[in-house]
C-alpha positions, 0 to 999 in steps of 0.5 A: 582550495588549501586541502591536499585531496586532489594530489596524485600519488607522491614519491618514487616507486619503492619509497616508503609511506614516511618518506613520501608524506606531502600533507601539511596538517596544522599540528596541536601545541607543542606540549601535546605533540610531544605527548603523543610522540612520547606515548608512540615511542614508549609503546614502540619500545615495549613492542620491540620496535623502538629503534625502528620507529626512532629511525623513521622519525629521524629519517623524515623530520616531518613525520613527527609533526604529521603523526602528532597532528593526526593522532591528536585529531583522530582518537580512533587512528591514535588507538589503532596505532597504539594497539599494535606498533609493529603494525604501524612501523610496517606501514610507515616503513613500507610502500602503500602501493605495494603493501596493500595489494600484499595485504588483500592477497593475505585477506583473500586467502584467509578462509583456508584452513581455519575456523569461524572464530579464527577467521573473524579474528583475522579479518578484524585485525586486517581491517584495523591495518587497512584503517591505519594504512589507508588513513595515513595514505589519505591524510599524508596526501599520498592517495587522491580520493579515488585511490582511497575509496578504491582500496576500502572497496577492495578490502571489503571485496576481499573480506566478504569474498573470504567469508563467502568462500569459508561458508561455502566450503563449510557447507560443502564439507557438511555435505549440504551442497556440492561445489564445482570447484572446491578450491575456488568455492565461490566460482559457479556456487549459485550464491550471489552477493550484489554489491549496492551503492558505494560498495558496488561503485567502488566508492566506500567511505572510510567508515562505510556500511556495505549494502548487499543484495544476496541472491541464490540461483536454483539452476546453478546451486547444487544442494543436497536437499533442493526444497531447503535451498532457501533455508540453506542460503538464508542461514549462510547469509545470516552467518555471513552478517555475523562474522562480518559485523559482530563486535569482539574484542578485535572490533568488527569488520563492516556493518552490513545492510541487506535492506536494499533487497526486494521488498525487505519488509516481507522477503528473507535476507537471501532470496532466489534470483527468479523471485527477484527478477519477478519483483523488479519486473512487476513491482520495481520502483525508480529509486530501485532503478537508481540504486541498481545503477551501481549494482555489481557482482561483489562476492560469490558467484560473480559469473551468475551475478553478471547473468542476473544484472544482464537479465535485469538490464531492461528494468533499469535501462528503459529503451527510450528516453525516460524524463519521467524518472526524474520526478520519482528520483527527485522526490527522495531528494526533496522529501530529505530536504523538506523534512530534515532541515537540509534545504539551506547551505550551512556549515555547523551541523551540515550533512554533507552527504544529504544536505543541500549541495551535498554528495547525494545531490552530485550523485542524483545529478549523474544518476538522473542523466544516466536513467534518462538516456542509458537505455539507448547508450551503454557507455552511460551505464558506469557505476562510478560517479567521476567516471560518469561525469567525464562520460556525460561531458564527452556525450554532451549531456552536461556542460564542461563546467558542470563536469569540472565543478561537480568533479571537484566538488565531489572529491572535496566533499568526499575527503571531508567525509573520510576525515569526519569518519576516521576521527572516531570511526563512526558512520557520520556525514554531519559536520560538528556544531562546535567551533572546536569540532570544526577546528578538527575537521579543517586541520585534518583537511589541510586548512589553517583556519576554520574560517578558511575551511567554512568558506571553501565549503560553502562555495562547494555546496552552493556550486553543487546546489546551483548545478542541481537546481538546474535539473529540478528547478520546477519541482514543486515542494513536498512540505506539509503544514501537518509536519514531516511525512517521509515514506521513502526507502525502508528507514522509519523517520521518526519525525514522520511517526511524531506527525501521524501521532499528532494527527490522531493515528494510535499506531502511527509506526504501523501507518508509517510502515504500511505506506513504506510498503506501498512504495515497494509496490506490494499491491498491483495498484502501486506496481507502475511508477506513475501510480506510485508518484500519484499516490505519493502526491495524495498521501498527506491529504489522505492521511489528514482526511482519515485524521478527521474521522473518528477512528483515523487508524480504522479509516487508514486500514480500510484504505490499505485493504482497499488498495490491496485489492485495487487492480490499477491505481493511476487514474483514480490517484489522479482524480483524487488528486485533482478533486479534494471533494472526491477525496474526502468522500472516500475517506468518509466511506473508509472512516464512517461507513464500514459496510460500504467500505468492505464492499469497496475493499471487496470489489475495488472495480466498483469504483470505476463508476466514480470515475464518470464525469457525471458521478455527482449529477442526476441518478441515471434513469431506467432507460440509461441503465438498461442501454448501459447494462445492454452494452456490458453484456454484449460481449459476454461469451457464456451464461457464466459470463453474463452472470459475472458481468451482471454482478459487476454492473450491479455492485458498481451501480449500487455503490453509485447509489450509496456513495450519492446517499452518504454524500447527500447528493440524492434524497431517500426516496430517490435512492430507494426507488433507484436501488428498486429500479436497479433490481428490476433491471437485473432480474428482468435481464437475468430471467430472460438469459436463463429463460433462453438457456432453458429453452435451448435445452428443454425447448419451449411450451407452446402458448406458455406465458410468464409474470414475475411479481416483486414482493415485500420492500422490492415490490413497494420500491422501498429497497436499501443497499442490503435488501433481499428480493421476494419474488413469486413466478406465475405462469399459464399455458394451454391446457391441451400442452403436455410439456415443452418441445425440446430434445429433453422435454419437461412437463409444464410444472417441472419446466417452470420450477426449473426456470425458477431455480435457475433464476434463484441461482442466477441472482444469488449463486456466488461466482467469481464476482460474488452474488447479487441478491438473496432470493426469497420465494416463501411468499408463494402459495403454500410457502416453502411447501408449495411448488416453486412456480405457481400456475396463475389459476392455482394462485388466484384460487389459493388467494381467494380461498385459502390465504391467510390474512397475512398473505393478503397483507403481503399481497398488497405489495405485489408488483409485476416486474417482467413477463408476458404483458397479457399474464401480467395484466391478468395478475394485476386484475386478480390481485386488485380483485382479491384486495378490494373484495370485502374483508372482515374487519374484526378478523383483519384486526385480530390477525394483524394484532396476532401476526405482530405479537408473533414478530415481536416474540420471534424477532425481538427488537435489539433496542430503539435503533432496530427501527424495523422491528422495534415497537413503534418502528417500520412494521407498526406503520407498514402494518397500519397501511396494509390493515387500512388496504384490506379493511377499506380497499373495497370502498376506496380502491385508490388506497391499493398501492404498493408503496407504504407512503402512497397508501398512508396519504391516499388513506388520509385524503379519503378520510379513513386515516385521521389527519392527526395520525397521518401527521405522526405516521408520514414524518415517522416513516420518511425519518425511519426510511432515511435512517435505515437507508444510512444504517444499511450502508454503513453498518453490517449487523446491529447498530449500537451508538456507543461503538459507532464512528462519530462520522456516522452519528454525524451522518445520521443526525443530518439524515434526521435533520437534527443538530446532533445525535443525542437529540436524534436518539431522543427524537427517535424514541419519542417517534416510536412511542407516538407511532405505537400509540397511533398503531393502538388507536387505529388497530388495537393493542398488541398483547405482551410478548410471552417472552417478556 
């Protein structure tokens, strides 16, 4: 290489910078060189240092050519020199190794006896002096890369330290805090500034930002108002940033970046050490571990910073070899390559920091080795890249060739980086696209031609790339046919936003911001590195799947709410990654079934059922469910624990049924029966538990019996996801018994009323796991005015002598679900006798029509998709079945069944329901049941087609076995007309509602 970047400091001690220049930088054309020198001499003369400057030029003939070459290539250095010629003369005449420490001492003391405006001016003037001194020492070949980066970092330390001391002293003077050492404000102050990246590693580049994490230690800081400690240090931090980076007529000091702090999107610019530690312990990511390798107390309370980093060491340095971290760290680099055009080695337009074979690859090469083994070997915990290359070589982690090559390449690339930035004082890492621009860089690098520079650069990039590939050659690509999808770190990638917009997301920036938040481990499910890695892998597929729904943003937001409540994610994310069908199903739920999505979001553990390998197989039968529930309740420590576990079980199993309905893997009828079987099991089990608890308090009633009856859709085994439970509890005991035999005895009626109350609470009362079912006992004799539990004799007597027609209609669906076999048999026999006894057909007809009119008045249908209440809807069909049972049950007992479809089919076979009517009613009933099952899963509230996701409309169309929703809608309305006509032919016309 022809560059001068590897030379050591030249000149003897005490020699001037001007006399020590070794570099041979190709000068501009003679006329341009003369113009530059004339401008310098004129400015020197005007500033009163003309003779001194002329003397320097005469003393060393190379100086004029060097200055002309440098100031021609770098407008920034030229303007800085011309702005203050005495400063330039002092730099050239002095020894940089003496000048620089003296300047740093002045900067470090600049906080004393000053105000904010004066401090800002002094720091900016010092920054210009440092830029000129370091730039000339670098380009002149006096200082190698390590000395250049060290000097730039030293100035940053001095400037930030002076600003910190100033602000602490100011707060002390204002009485807002008390300094333990007022003459050394930062010492023991509790205000900690951690330098990150190149700042922490003493590797700052020429026009570098400084990355800081600002902390405060509540135990070390002595503040006037402890409750306001956070606000105080946040305000001071904002002032610090203003002092350092605000541009004035004197320029700026440092652009300051605070985004490497824990979760920058939701935390203040200064946070407590305890909060930071908790974040890293619970949510820290592998890329943050890599970043923390270079972390160093930079300013403020250095001792407190050392304590914090020492406490954080277990997070950064794992006890065992950590090969797993490689994939996560490397994913950042792969995203950079795949989506920013940095995969290939190039010269024009190449990014020497992030591009292929660039500085970042050397840093990652070193950091991954450190993360792997630094937990066991403290010598591998160094911050500086070049130092660590030597230690890794000495420890045998990398070969001699790799260490030598990467060190040489690192110095070369860092030298290019400095020259790129000193041209115009820009924080850039990208080489110019033009030949003219490349010529400027090649001149500053000491090359005679662009061709020679390009050859050396390509060789360097390829060498780095080859060594880097050996670490990650098996890493899979992150490229996506959809386009750029990069969510690493805190910066927003414009190409990613464009990709999301092209997929159909209306708020792509918010989606991008949310996904970046996932990477910060804000949710419990993403707090492990493995979970974040798995989620990163499936994110493109998830985004694409959500985009296929009608409202990609709503689906995505539902999934985000789900993630927020998910306790752990590794297993689920891995399963979704290996099962595209399951991933698409989850996307369908989020985008198509809002009600089902809310169930998942509110109770994420219901997805545990999805992890069962048999998820898409047959629904479990009642015996299997019973065994599973028994196992789940086996370790319950109390009745409260039983209730919570039962709720978990019920939600999981109900969700499993619902998802199978959405996926189309079970029939509507099978799903309704499954919902009913699940309710049977839960009600029976909880009744046993509350009965045992009641007996423990109040004893038993000798010879007593109970029978629990399911009514309504529960009794008819036609339940949906949102069905409540209509129940009646019957009891019996010997007439000679006066009450229970426990320590707190109750009379018979009190005992069973208390049992019923406890059953209602067990099923419907909200616990930590929510509630199971809404429960309704209004169908008992005398409704709400009667006792909660009914003696079998009173029940039979009431139904025989006093019950209204509508109560007998309800009784057609009475189905025993639990209790004593003898009382169940007695109840069934009596109910059958009541239903099969002769009923006055005219009275039944009149009462049914009156009941239907009343329902239409009190529960007016909200359009044709209120499939239950709309004229010609489910209620009409159920009333027909119940009417037939009451009128013909005595002559045709075969029609006495709890299931509406069974009743209609039996009535058709018996000839009491004309075949033409059955051909209308049975298909209509099945259609309504299929559609209602879907709607109860997907919609919480009235269904409005105009507001429904397209996916839901498609799902309804498939359930209705029709090609599209428009056709289905027309078919539903035609069916309702046919059903209402059938109702009128069988029972009669319903008088118009008085509200109509």
